[in-house]
N, C-alpha and C positions, 0 to 999 in steps of 0.2 A: 730391485734396486733400492737401496737405501738412500744413497746420495749421489750427486753428479757434480763434477767441478769443470770449470773451464782451464785447460792446460796452460794457457798464454798467460791468463790474469791471476789464475789461482782461487778466482770468485766461485763460491759455492752456489749451485743453481738449485735451489731447493723452494718449495717442496718439489719433489720429482714429477709428480703427476701434473702440476701447474706448468712446469717447463714444456712437457712434451704435450699439452693440450694446444699450445700455440700452433702445432703442425697438424692439427686435426682438419682432414679434408673437408668437413662439414662446416668448419668455422668461417663466418662471415666477417669480412674485413672492409674497413671503410676506404680502402685504396682507390684511388681513380682509375685503376686498371681493371678492378674486380666488378665494375657496375653494382656493387651491393650483394655480390653472389659468393657463395661458399667456393673453395676451390674445386670441388666435385662439380657443383651446379655450371660455374664457368666453363669446366673442361667440356661438360656436355653442350653447352650453347656454341661453344667455338667449333666442337665437331659438327654440329648442325649447319652452323654458318659456312663452314668450309665445304661440306657436302653440297649445299644449295648453291654456294657462289661457284663451284666448280662445274654444276649442271648450268648455271646461268651463261657462263663463260664458254661452254663446250661449242657452241655454234658462233664465236667471236662476236656476239652481240648481247651486252648486257643491258637488256631493255628496261626502261622506268617500270613497266608493269612487273617485270621480275622483281624488281627492288620493293614494289609495293606487295608483293607476294612475301618476299622474305620479311617483311615490316609485320605482316598478319602472322606469320609463323613464330617470330619472337614474342609477339602477344600471347599468342596461344600456348606458347612455352611456358611463359610467365605465370599464366593463370592454371595451367595443369599441374605445374609444379607448386602452386601456392606459395610463390615467392612474396614475401612481404615487402621488400624494398620496392620504391618506385622504378619503373623500367625506364632506364635512360636510353629510350628508343634512337634518338639522334645520334648519341654517341656510338651505340652499337652498330647502326647503319653506317656511319662514317667509317667504322672499324671493318665492316663487312665488305665495303666498296674497295677498299685497299688490298683486299685479300685476292691471290692468285694461286690458288691452290693446285698442286700436281695430282697427277692420277694416283700416286701412291699416298698422298694425303687423303684423297676421295676414299681409297679402299680402307684405310685405316680406320675413318669415320664409320664406313659400312660395317666393320667389324665389331666397333662399339656399340652400333645399334642392334646388331644381331644377339647381344647380350642383355639388352634392356629393351623390354617390350614396349614401355612409355614411348622412349625415345623412336624406336622403331615405327610405332604407329604414327607419332607427329612427323616423322620425316617421310615416310611413305605417301602421306596425305599432302604433305608441302612440296614433294618433288614432283607430283602429278599436276597440282596446281601451279607450279612454276614454269613446268615444260608448257602449258597450255597458256600462261599468261599473255603472251605477245600474240596469241591468235594465229601463230606460224609455228608448227612443230616440223623442226629440222630432222634431217636423217641422223644426226649425231645425238640429238635427244631421244629419238626413238631407240636407237641404240643402247643407250644408259637406262631408260627407262624398263627395258627388257632385261638387261642386267642386273639391275636393282630388284626386280620382281623375283628372278631366279635365284639370287643370293639370299635374298631375305625370306624366302619360303619357309 
């Protein structure tokens, strides 16, 4: 491509590489919605949060100890991914507590983890810690623990 333009305004959008660079999935923005993460990092974190919140809510009791487990996982994610931005943990936990992921969202997250060894490792450890966090392992949690292990082999 030599040149691109906006058909509505006629504005030339050059250089071409600079225009397309704004859509790079690794680009970090300062948007309040991004927590200082790139699009890819945020997608990974949101998948992790959705899967963990699904597990926390599967027994219909989102226990404070499970929230603490999710917090520890977010910190681990930040450290393992070597994210330079400060971790906005309160905003992230507020976001997580508003989530109500369906089984389909949970399975979509598991498929993402299956293709990313680092995320898989973080999730498997976090899932088992979250299930045990409130010192009561419900039958729903046992069911999902077995499903996770079987699927992510």
